[in-house]
C-alpha positions in Angstrom: -3.7 -166.5 -122.6 -7.1 -168.0 -121.9 -7.9 -170.0 -118.7 -8.0 -173.1 -120.9 -4.1 -173.0 -121.0 -3.5 -175.0 -117.9 -0.7 -177.4 -118.8 0.6 -179.1 -115.6 4.1 -177.8 -114.9 7.0 -177.7 -112.6 10.1 -175.4 -112.4 13.3 -177.1 -111.2 15.4 -174.6 -109.3 18.4 -174.7 -107.0 20.2 -172.4 -104.5 23.2 -172.2 -106.8 24.8 -173.5 -109.9 26.3 -177.0 -109.6 23.5 -178.3 -107.3 22.2 -180.8 -109.8 19.4 -179.0 -111.7 20.3 -180.4 -115.1 20.5 -183.9 -113.8 17.2 -183.7 -112.0 15.3 -181.7 -114.7 16.5 -183.9 -117.6 16.0 -187.1 -115.5 12.5 -186.0 -114.5 11.7 -185.3 -118.2 12.9 -188.8 -119.1 11.1 -190.5 -116.2 7.8 -188.8 -117.0 8.2 -189.7 -120.7 8.9 -193.3 -119.8 5.5 -193.3 -117.9 3.8 -192.4 -121.2 3.4 -188.7 -120.7 4.0 -186.2 -123.5 6.5 -183.9 -121.8 7.3 -180.3 -122.9 10.9 -179.3 -122.1 11.9 -175.8 -121.3 15.0 -174.0 -120.0 15.1 -170.6 -118.3 17.7 -168.2 -119.8 19.7 -168.1 -123.0 21.5 -171.5 -122.7 21.5 -173.5 -125.9 23.1 -176.8 -124.7 20.8 -178.1 -122.0 17.8 -178.0 -124.3 19.5 -180.5 -126.5 19.6 -183.0 -123.6 16.0 -182.1 -122.8 15.0 -182.9 -126.4 16.6 -186.4 -126.1 14.7 -187.0 -122.9 11.3 -186.0 -124.3 11.4 -186.4 -128.1 10.3 -182.8 -128.4 12.1 -179.6 -129.2 13.7 -178.0 -126.2 12.7 -174.4 -125.8 14.1 -171.4 -123.9 12.2 -169.0 -121.7 14.2 -165.8 -121.3 12.5 -162.8 -119.8 15.5 -160.5 -120.7 15.8 -161.4 -124.4 12.1 -161.7 -125.1 10.5 -159.6 -122.4 8.4 -160.9 -119.5 5.2 -160.4 -121.6 6.3 -163.2 -124.0 7.1 -165.9 -121.4 3.5 -167.2 -121.0 2.8 -167.2 -124.7 6.1 -168.9 -125.6 5.5 -171.5 -122.9 2.0 -172.2 -124.2 3.3 -172.4 -127.8 5.9 -175.1 -126.8 3.6 -177.0 -124.4 0.6 -177.2 -126.7 -0.7 -180.8 -126.7 1.5 -181.9 -123.9 0.5 -183.7 -120.7 3.1 -182.0 -118.5 5.9 -179.4 -118.7 9.2 -179.3 -116.9 11.2 -176.1 -116.8 14.9 -176.2 -115.8 16.0 -173.0 -114.0 19.2 -171.1 -114.4 22.0 -170.4 -111.8 20.6 -169.9 -108.3 16.8 -169.5 -108.0 16.9 -165.7 -107.4 19.9 -164.9 -109.7 18.8 -162.9 -112.8 20.2 -160.3 -115.2 23.0 -158.4 -113.5 21.7 -155.1 -112.0 18.1 -155.8 -113.1 16.6 -157.2 -109.9 14.6 -160.4 -110.4 14.5 -160.0 -114.2 15.1 -163.3 -116.1 15.7 -165.3 -112.9 14.2 -168.7 -112.3 12.0 -167.2 -109.6 10.8 -164.5 -112.1 9.8 -167.1 -114.7 8.2 -169.3 -112.1 6.0 -166.3 -111.1 5.2 -165.4 -114.7 4.0 -169.0 -115.3 2.5 -169.4 -111.8 4.3 -172.7 -111.6 5.3 -174.6 -108.4 9.0 -174.8 -107.8 11.0 -177.9 -106.8 14.2 -177.0 -105.1 17.3 -179.2 -105.8 19.7 -179.0 -102.8 23.2 -180.3 -102.8 23.1 -181.9 -99.3 26.6 -183.3 -99.4 28.1 -181.1 -96.7 25.2 -180.4 -94.4 22.5 -182.0 -92.2 20.3 -179.8 -90.0 21.4 -176.7 -91.8 19.4 -177.8 -94.8 16.3 -176.7 -93.1 17.5 -173.1 -92.7 18.6 -173.1 -96.4 15.2 -174.4 -97.7 13.2 -172.2 -95.3 15.1 -169.1 -96.6 14.5 -169.9 -100.2 10.9 -170.8 -99.7 10.1 -167.6 -97.7 12.2 -165.0 -99.5 9.5 -164.2 -102.0 5.9 -165.1 -101.0 4.9 -165.1 -104.7 7.2 -168.0 -105.4 5.7 -171.3 -104.3 8.3 -173.9 -103.4 6.3 -177.1 -103.5 9.0 -179.5 -102.6 12.7 -180.3 -102.3 14.9 -183.0 -103.9 18.0 -183.7 -101.9 21.0 -184.5 -104.1 24.3 -186.2 -103.2 23.0 -187.8 -100.0 25.7 -190.0 -98.5 23.8 -192.7 -96.6 20.5 -193.8 -95.0 21.6 -192.1 -91.8 22.4 -188.9 -93.6 18.9 -189.0 -95.3 17.3 -189.5 -91.9 19.0 -186.5 -90.5 18.0 -184.3 -93.5 14.4 -185.4 -93.4 14.1 -184.8 -89.6 15.5 -181.3 -90.2 13.1 -180.5 -93.1 10.1 -181.6 -91.1 10.2 -178.2 -89.4 10.6 -176.3 -92.7 7.2 -177.2 -94.0 8.5 -178.2 -97.4 8.0 -181.9 -98.4 10.9 -184.0 -99.5 9.9 -185.3 -103.0 13.2 -187.1 -103.8 16.5 -188.2 -102.5 19.4 -188.9 -104.8 22.4 -190.8 -103.5 26.0 -189.6 -103.9 27.1 -191.7 -106.8 29.5 -191.4 -109.7 28.4 -188.5 -111.9 26.4 -189.4 -115.0 28.7 -189.0 -118.0 28.0 -185.4 -119.2 31.4 -184.0 -120.1 32.1 -180.3 -120.2 34.5 -177.9 -121.8 35.1 -174.2 -122.0 31.5 -173.1 -122.5 29.6 -175.8 -120.5 28.3 -179.3 -121.4 29.4 -180.8 -124.7 26.4 -180.5 -127.0 24.3 -183.5 -127.9 25.1 -183.2 -131.6 28.8 -184.0 -130.9 28.1 -187.1 -128.8 24.6 -188.4 -129.6 25.1 -192.0 -128.6 26.8 -191.2 -125.3 24.3 -188.5 -124.6 21.4 -190.9 -125.1 23.0 -193.2 -122.5 23.6 -190.3 -120.1 19.9 -189.2 -120.4 18.7 -192.7 -119.8 20.9 -192.9 -116.7 19.5 -189.6 -115.4 16.0 -190.9 -116.0 16.7 -194.1 -114.1 18.3 -192.2 -111.2 15.4 -189.8 -110.8 12.8 -192.5 -111.2 14.5 -194.6 -108.5 15.0 -191.8 -106.0 12.0 -189.5 -106.5 8.3 -189.7 -105.8 7.1 -189.3 -109.4 3.4 -189.5 -108.4 3.8 -186.7 -105.9 5.8 -184.6 -108.4 3.1 -185.1 -111.1 0.4 -184.2 -108.6 2.3 -181.0 -107.7 2.5 -180.1 -111.4 -1.2 -180.7 -111.9 -2.0 -178.3 -109.0 -0.5 -175.4 -111.0 -3.8 -174.2 -112.5 -4.1 -171.8 -115.5 -1.1 -169.8 -116.8 -1.8 -166.2 -116.1 -1.8 -163.5 -118.7 -4.8 -163.2 -121.0 -3.0 -163.5 -124.3 -3.0 -166.3 -126.8 -0.1 -168.7 -127.3 2.7 -167.2 -129.3 2.6 -167.9 -133.1 5.4 -167.3 -135.6 2.9 -165.8 -138.1 1.7 -162.3 -137.6 -2.1 -161.7 -137.7 -1.7 -159.8 -141.1 0.8 -162.2 -142.7 -0.3 -165.1 -144.8 2.9 -167.1 -145.6 1.3 -169.6 -148.0 -0.3 -166.9 -150.2 2.9 -164.8 -150.0 5.1 -167.8 -151.1 2.8 -168.6 -154.0 2.9 -164.9 -155.2 6.5 -164.1 -154.8 8.2 -167.6 -154.9 9.7 -169.5 -152.0 13.1 -168.4 -150.8 15.5 -171.2 -149.8 17.2 -170.2 -146.5 20.1 -172.5 -145.6 20.7 -172.9 -141.8 24.1 -174.2 -140.6 23.9 -177.2 -138.3 25.9 -180.2 -137.4 28.4 -180.5 -134.5 30.1 -177.1 -135.2 26.9 -175.0 -135.2 24.5 -176.3 -132.6 23.2 -173.1 -131.0 19.8 -172.1 -132.3 16.4 -171.2 -130.9 13.6 -173.3 -132.4 11.5 -170.2 -132.9 13.9 -168.8 -135.5 13.3 -171.6 -138.0 9.6 -171.3 -137.3 9.6 -167.6 -138.0 11.5 -168.0 -141.2 9.1 -170.7 -142.4 6.1 -168.6 -141.4 7.6 -165.7 -143.5 7.6 -168.0 -146.5 11.1 -169.5 -146.5 12.0 -173.0 -147.3 14.3 -173.7 -144.4 17.0 -176.3 -145.2 19.7 -177.4 -142.8 23.3 -178.1 -143.9 26.5 -179.2 -142.1 29.6 -177.1 -142.9 31.8 -180.0 -141.7 30.5 -182.4 -144.3 28.6 -180.7 -147.1 30.7 -179.3 -149.9 27.8 -177.3 -151.4 25.1 -175.1 -150.1 21.5 -176.5 -150.5 20.2 -176.1 -154.1 18.6 -172.7 -154.7 20.0 -171.1 -151.5 19.0 -167.4 -151.4 20.0 -166.6 -147.8 22.1 -168.1 -145.1 21.8 -168.3 -141.3 24.8 -169.3 -139.3 24.2 -169.5 -135.6 26.3 -170.2 -132.6 28.4 -173.2 -131.7 32.0 -174.4 -131.4 33.8 -173.6 -134.7 37.0 -173.3 -132.6 36.8 -177.0 -131.8 36.4 -177.9 -135.5 38.5 -175.2 -137.0 40.7 -177.7 -138.9 37.7 -179.5 -140.4 35.9 -176.3 -141.3 39.0 -174.9 -142.9 39.7 -178.2 -144.9 36.2 -178.0 -146.5 37.4 -175.5 -149.0 34.6 -176.0 -151.5 31.9 -174.9 -149.0 34.0 -172.0 -147.8 34.2 -170.8 -151.3 30.4 -171.3 -151.8 29.7 -169.3 -148.7 32.0 -166.5 -149.7 30.6 -166.3 -153.2 27.0 -166.2 -151.9 27.8 -163.5 -149.3 30.0 -161.3 -151.6 27.2 -161.6 -154.2 25.0 -159.7 -151.9 22.8 -162.5 -150.5 21.4 -162.0 -147.0 23.6 -163.7 -144.4 22.8 -163.6 -140.6 25.7 -164.8 -138.5 25.9 -165.0 -134.7 29.0 -165.7 -132.7 30.2 -169.0 -134.3 28.9 -167.7 -137.6 30.9 -164.5 -137.2 34.1 -166.5 -136.7 33.3 -168.7 -139.7 32.9 -165.6 -141.9 36.3 -164.2 -140.8 39.5 -164.3 -142.8 41.0 -166.8 -140.3 40.4 -168.6 -137.0 43.4 -169.4 -135.0 45.5 -169.0 -138.1 43.4 -171.4 -140.2 41.6 -170.0 -143.3 37.9 -169.5 -143.0 35.4 -168.0 -145.5 37.1 -164.6 -145.9 33.9 -162.7 -146.1 35.0 -160.3 -143.4 38.3 -158.6 -143.2 38.9 -159.7 -139.7 40.7 -162.5 -137.8 39.5 -164.6 -134.9 41.4 -166.4 -132.2 40.8 -168.3 -129.0 41.2 -166.3 -125.7 41.6 -167.2 -122.0 39.0 -164.6 -121.2 35.3 -165.6 -121.0 32.9 -163.0 -122.3 29.5 -163.6 -120.8 26.4 -161.5 -120.2 23.2 -159.9 -121.4 23.5 -156.9 -123.7 21.2 -154.0 -124.6 21.8 -153.1 -128.2 20.5 -150.9 -131.1 21.0 -151.5 -134.8 23.5 -148.9 -136.1 23.0 -149.5 -139.9 20.2 -150.7 -142.1 20.8 -154.4 -142.7 19.1 -157.6 -144.0 17.9 -158.1 -140.4 16.8 -154.7 -139.1 16.5 -151.0 -139.9 18.8 -148.6 -138.1 17.5 -147.7 -134.7 15.9 -151.1 -134.0 16.5 -152.0 -130.4 17.1 -155.6 -129.4 18.5 -157.4 -126.4 21.2 -160.0 -126.8 23.5 -162.3 -125.0 27.3 -162.9 -125.4 29.0 -166.2 -124.5 32.4 -166.9 -126.0 36.1 -167.4 -125.3 37.2 -165.9 -128.6 38.3 -162.5 -129.9 37.7 -161.0 -133.3 40.0 -158.2 -134.5 38.7 -155.6 -135.3 35.6 -156.0 -133.2 33.5 -153.9 -135.5 33.6 -153.0 -139.2 33.3 -149.6 -140.8 29.5 -150.3 -140.7 28.9 -151.9 -137.3 26.0 -154.2 -136.6 25.1 -153.0 -133.2 25.7 -150.1 -130.8 25.9 -151.9 -127.5 24.3 -149.6 -124.9 24.8 -151.7 -121.7 26.7 -152.7 -119.7 29.3 -150.5 -121.6 28.8 -148.4 -124.7 30.7 -149.8 -127.8 30.2 -150.6 -131.5 30.1 -154.3 -132.4 29.8 -156.5 -135.4 29.7 -156.0 -139.2 27.1 -155.0 -141.8 28.5 -155.6 -145.3 26.2 -155.9 -148.3 23.7 -158.5 -147.2 25.8 -159.7 -144.3 24.9 -159.1 -140.6 27.5 -160.6 -138.4 27.9 -160.2 -134.7 28.8 -161.9 -131.4 25.3 -161.1 -130.0 22.8 -164.0 -129.8 19.3 -162.6 -130.1 15.9 -164.1 -129.9 13.8 -163.2 -132.9 10.5 -163.8 -131.2 11.1 -160.5 -129.5 11.2 -158.8 -132.9 9.4 -161.0 -135.5 10.0 -158.4 -138.2 13.6 -159.5 -138.3 12.7 -162.8 -139.9 10.2 -161.3 -142.3 12.7 -158.6 -143.4 15.4 -161.3 -143.9 13.1 -163.5 -146.0 12.0 -160.6 -148.1 15.6 -159.6 -148.7 16.3 -163.2 -149.8 13.6 -162.9 -152.4 14.8 -159.6 -153.8 18.6 -159.9 -153.6 
């Protein structure tokens, strides 16, 4: 992108998960917003839940920066797309700062994304069980990769004034300034369950209170002026390409829609289906779709004129009884899908299309049953489309991510959706008439033709 793309920015990282990244990043977003800044929120990696809290803190759509799903070359353009018009951007990291895709070196790690954005890093350290050792820890992280600039540290879970004094004395020798100290206090109310934090859509009022508490905690314990100054020292984002856009250079969605008619694409939302990347709806709209959100928990009919259906991830297992009880909508989804309309279902969507989930009737589009499992399936996947479908032609290679505690039996139909190439070879998912259903979460920005193909199929099905 051009040198004019120089949004002030910070990456919030930590030595390990559980150090307080989400509290600090979300609180910092809220604190900057309270100072009147337009804040662009971002999350490293595939996580869908944290961006919901980021959105509450900033009033803007939370966006993901995933160098595995989208490729390193798209990180700068996607960042610039999301941060356009903003005063400052805050990027929450993932896991420990140098932890990335398994077996892929630095790929998709927080450090990797910080380097791609040329953004200063603020390291959040859980100081609850150390004093002088904190200097060795911070020095190690700051010096491990000379291309990663650790511009400051925020000490979390500090016990007392004396503890803070010992930590600051130790860090004087590390050459990394202390930009904040958060006391060891009762945790802000952000409840978790089997796949992480409870999404915002399920607890909006309580989530607003939690985000406000994080903002107050960070504003009270951190040097916001110094953090803003560090962000403003970032300079231009490297790269040389323009900000990402959902419309391809040769595609004119307005003219296309006028010529061929707008296709209504219904997108599942509400508490049961909260996992979605913002770019997907933007790509569908750019391809000429009229994107309409509906809630399978409450709505008994699909949006009028629905020609295609997108059912993303979420927690249908938590709402299985309510989803099953909404028989009119289940019937409408089944009729649409069995009539040949394009349906793209990922993870939660896959479960919803099954015959049953934990013994409760679902839509019955797929001759498969789903159930909860004790085993967590988690990780990046390298996959190739096995069959032509409403999303992709056979042979299309995409990268995906799995994150679930459920099992679908069988795991693949007679026409599978994907051949997973790594970490282990297997067939996965279902292609059936216009239906493409799979456990894999994919990021369509990496393959924009997916959305265009889907909308075109909606028009012609």
